[in-house]
N, C-alpha and C positions, 0 to 999 in steps of 0.2 A: 504494500500500500504506500502511496506517495505521502510525504509529509511536508509541511512548511512550518516556520516558526511563528507563533502568535505574537502580537504586539506585546512588548515587555511592560510590566507594571512595577513602578517604583524602583527601577534599576535592576530588577531580578532578571536572570537569564531565562528567556521564554522557553517553554516546553514545546516540543514538536506538535504541530496540529495536523491530524490526518486530513487528507483531501481525497475526493473521489478520483480514481485513475481515469485517464483518457481511454476511449475505445482504441484498440490496437491499430486499426486502419487510420483513425484520425491522428494518432500519434505519429505515424509515418508522414502524414501531410505537414504536421507541425515541424518535424525535423527538416523537411525539405525546404521550408520557406525562409529559413535563416532568421537573423535577429531583427532586421529592419521593420518588417510588418508588425512586430510586437513592441516596438519602441513606444513608451507611454506618450500620450498626448499631453502637452503642458501649455500654459499661456505663452511661453517663449517660442515654442515651435508650431503653434496653431496656424499662424499665417502661412508658414512654409508648407505645412501639411495640406492646407487648402489649395495652395498653388500647385502642389504636386498632384493632388487629386484631380483638379481641373485639367491638368495637362495629360494625365495618363488614363483616367477612367474612360471606358468606352462611351461614345455618344453617337449611336447609329442614327443616320438620317431617316426621314420618312420613307425614302426609296429603299434603303437597306431593310427597314422593318417590313416592307411589303412582301419580301421574300419571293420575288418573281411572281407576284400576283396572288399569293396565298392569303394575304390580308389586305384589308382596306385601312389606310392610316391617314389621319388628318391632324395637323397641329392647329389648335384653336386658341385664340386670344380672347378671353372673356372678362367681363367686369370683375374687378377685385373687391376687396372689402372697402367700406367707407373710408375715404382719405388715403386709400392705398392704391398701388399700381394695378394694372390688369394682370390676370393670372394666365399662364400658359398651361393648357391641357393637351396631352397627347392621346388622341382617341384612336383605338384600333379594334378591329373585329375580323373574324374569318370572312373571306370573300364569298359572295354568292348566297348568303343565307337570308331568306326573306323573313319578314315579320319582326316585331320587337324582341330583342335579346335581353336576357338578364345582364347586369353590369357589375363588374368588379372595379370599384373606385379605389385606386391604389396609391399609397404614399411610400416613396423610396426611403431606404435607410441612409446612414452616414453620420450618426451622432448629432444631428441637427446642424452640422457645420459643413458637410460635404455631400456628394452624390448629386444625381440628376434624374429627371423623369424618364429619359430615353434608355439609360443603361439597363434598367430592370426589365424592359419589355420583351427582348428576344426569348428569354426563358419563360416568362408568364404566358406569352402567346403560344409557345410550343407546348407547355405542360398543362395549361388550363383553358385558354381561349379556344383552341382548336378542338380538343376532345370533348369539352363541356359545352361548346357552342356559346361562349361568353363574349360579350363586348368588354373592353377594358379601357379605362381612362387613368392615365398616370399624371400626377400633379407635380408641376414645377413650382414648389413653394420657396419662399425666400429663406435664406440660410443665416444662422447666427455666426458671429456676433454682429454682423452688419444689420441684421433684422432680428430683434429680440422678441420674446413673448409679449403680446399674443400674435404678432404678425404672421409667422408660419402657419399657425392653426387657423387664423382668419382667412388666409389664402385658400386653405383646404376647404373650409366651410363655404366660402364664396363659390368655389368651383363645384361643390356638391349641389348647392342650391340651383346654380345655373343649369347643371346637367339634368336635374329632376324637372325643372321648368321647361326644358327644351327636349324632353324625352322623345316627343313625336318626331322631330327633325333629326335626332340622333338615332332613331329606330331602336330605342331601348325601352325596357319595361320599368317604369318608375317605381313599381311596387316590388321589384326584385333587384335592389341595389345592395350589394355586399361591400362594406368598406374594409380595407385591410392594409397591412404594411409590415415591414420587418425592422426590428431594432428601433431606431428613432421613429421610423415610419409606423411601426406597431404602436408606439406610444402616442403618436398623432392620431392613429385610427381610434384608439381607446378614448382619447380626449374628444375627438370628433363625435363619437357616439354619445358622450355626456352632453356636449354642447348642443347638438341638434335635438336631443331629447328636451333640454331645458328651454330652447328657443322655439320649440314647436316646428322645427324644420323637417326636411325629408326623413322618413322613418326607415332606417336600413333594415334589410332582411337578416343580416348577420354581421359579425365583426371577426376578421381573421387577424389574430395578433401573434406574430412570429417573433419569439424572443424579445418581447416589447420592453422598451426603456420607459419605466413608469414612475420611478421614485428618485427625487433629487437628494434625499437625505443621507444615502450611503450608510445606513445603520443596520442593515440586515446581517445575519450570520454569514451568508454566502458571499456578500460583497467583501467581507474581510477574509473569509476562508480562502477564496479563490484569487486574491490579489497576488500577483507574481506568478500565477499558474495559468489563468484564463487569457484569452486573446485580448480581452478588454478589462481594465483594472480600475481600482479606486481613483488613481490619479487622473486617468483619462476620462473617467465618468464625471468627476468633479469639474474638470476643465470644460467639458462639453455643457454641463448644466449651468455653470457660471456664465459661459458664453451666451446661452439662451436667456437666462433669467437676470443677468446683471446684478443690480443691487437687491433684487428680490430673492436671490438665491438663499435657500434655507429659511426664509421668513415663515413665521408661525401661521400667518394668514394667507399663505400662497393658495390660490384657487385650484380646484381639482382639474380644471382645463389646462393648467400649466404642467401638473404632475398628477396623473390619474390615481396614483396610490394614495393621494391625499383625500380622495372622495369618501364621503360618509354616507352618500345615498347612491346605491347601485341598483335601485329598482327601475323597472320599465326600460331595461336595456335589451338590445337584440341579442340572440344567442351568440356566444363567443367560442371561438376555437383559440386556445392558448397553448403554445408550446415553448419549451425552454430546455436547455441541457442540464444534466446533473452536475456538470463540472464547469459551470459559468456563474459569474457574479450575479446575474439577474434571476437566478433560480428562485430564491426565496420571495422576492417581491412579486414575481409572476405567479407563483403558487398561491401567495396570499391574495392576489387579485381574483383568481379563480374562486378561491374559498369565500371571499367577500361577496361575489356574485351569487354563489349558492346560498349563503346566509341571507341574502336579500330576496330569495325566492326566484332567482333567475337561472338561466341555463348556460352552462359552460362545459366544454370538453377540454380536458387538460392532458397534455402529453409531456412527460419528463423523459428525455432521451438519455439513456445511461451512457456515461463517458463522453458526452458531447460538450464541446466548448462553444463560445459565442461565434455564430456564423459558420458552424461546422459544415453545413451542406454546400456552402459556396466554396469553401477551401478544399473540401474532399468530396466532390459531387458523385464519384463512382463508389464511394464506400457503401457497404450494405446498410449502415445506419442512416445515411443520407437518403438512400432510396426508400427505406421504410418511412422516413419522415415525409418525403414528398408524396408517397402513396397515401399516407394518413390524411394529409391536407386535402388531397384530391377527393378522397372518399367523403370527407366532411362537406366539401363544397357540393359534390354530387348529391349527397343525401339532403342537404338544405334546399337545393334547387328542385329536387324531385318532390319533396314535401310541399314546397310552395306552389308548384304547378298543379298539384291536386287540390289545393285549398282555394286558389283564386284563378279567375280568368284574367289574362294579361290586360293591364290598362284600366281595370275597373275597381282597383282598390283605393285606399286612402291617399297614397302618394299621387296617383294619377288625378284624383279629385282635386288635390291641392294645386297641382300644376295647371289645372283648368280654372283655378280661381275659387274653388269651393273649400269649405272648412268643416269637415265632419266633426260633430260634437263629441264623439267618443274617441277622437284621435289621440289625445294625451290626457287621460284621466289623472286627476290629482290625488 
């Protein structure tokens, strides 16, 4: 069993702290990547990391994403939040499908400071859009620290509202919108579910939260246990949260839309799929979030992948554990979509009514 030393108390020599071992296939991927990808993010290197990410992260064009005509892809510039700039949405769907499609409204990862809406699409289109006959919208939200909370979340909300209101022209089913994201994007998806519930906005069918970044406080057991072991550690996490929150970092009255783990009301949320690795720092906050949804009477499917570190399936896509994780996500999406298609006729539910200017009285019971 792997061990690390716990933080010392009053100068005493710390005792070794056991940590969950990495899955063997994932360990090989870690050894092959060298030291640079595991360098902690700090305020001093944040700007350089952003520049490196912008220069090296893939940014496929709309033509690239069309994959020789397999997908229809459009870049949309839509109204942003009040007093904010317009928001870019990358809209894609399998070519040749008639009728309104369910929509996966997706937010990319990157710790709120890096990433782009285009880089995540090739995999999403290949693994979900094509086999599940899904439309996808990927959101290009503003990044911290240049844009701090609530700007990134408000960008995502503005895009969601626009998409629901323009469902007919997008050929999507406004009553079958799933919001989702990975890491920082998973945290944004969780925050978006809370925000749209409380504002009476579009009502998502589900929320897909992949190793979501939910808690700014860095006070869970796993956040300390896995520091120095996981691909993402306390130093990096604190740097990213400070970049997003600025002077509000760690504030007692921080709203749950900034850090969803702060939420005290998790009622009336859409069903959630939550996954995290046993060997990553987000483990305990993500488990606690699923448990809080259950305690509030909600529905959540929780997967803890044994021996998985943060972002494991991207770093070791061919590993058996990565394939199991992708299959589980797809099964949840398929089950959710199948259940919704038997309950409702497309375009006749509450979200479609809202997009047509109606306001059902039972939409958001208090």
